[in-house]
C-alpha positions, 0 to 999 in steps of 0.5 A: 530457539526463538522466544515467543512474545510473553514467553521466558527466553530461558528454557526451564532446564537452563533456569534450573541450572542457573538456580542451582548455581545461585543456591548450591554452587555459588562458590564453585568456579569452573574454567570460563563458567560459573554462576556469575557467567550464567546470570550475566548470559541470562540477563542478556537473553532477557534484554535481547527478548525485550528488544526483540518484542519492542522490534516486533511492535515497531515492525507491526506499526511500520507494516500498518503504516506501509499498508495505509500508504499503499492504500492511499497510493492506490486511490491516487493512482486510480484517480490519476489513471482516470484523469489520464484516460480522459486527457488521452481521448484524442491520443489513441497510442497513449490511451492504449497504453493507459488502458493496458494498465491494471492497477493492483487490487482493483479487480479490473483487468486491463482492457484492450484499446477499443474505439471510443464509445460515446453517449449522446446527450439531449441538446442543451445539457452541459457536461460536468466533471462528474458526468464521466469520462469522455462524455459526448453531447450533440451540438446545434449543427449535428456534430458530436463533441467529446468533452474532456471535463475536469475541475479547475484544480485539475486542469482546464476543460477542453471540447474537441470535435469528433471526426 
């Protein structure tokens, strides 16, 4: 029988028997059992219950820590996936594999590889890292350039002509 937190690990009938041995049968000894044996086992049960409660508290702390770490990992994985998709815009095989990844808890289903859709921007507008993934802008020659933008801390920006 497992004791619940803040509950005596010794059942009432067992406590009553130990009390009787303490009060009325202290001088009586039976083969391998007497009041001293019962008291020692009662103490061990209390110590075990205390250790179990401490372990439960530690388990709860570790579960919270694991949940926090998993949440942080998911945020970083979402960032990594987004950056990798920008990087893979010219590698349809890699992009297809990245698009097939459905990270847990994001509510997004893996999408099938599709032809890259591009947004057309007004002339002269400069793409930035916050403009989105795979943004496009027209050039003065009429070509469309796909911009892979990222910050200096995440790698160099690239501009490639779309065919």
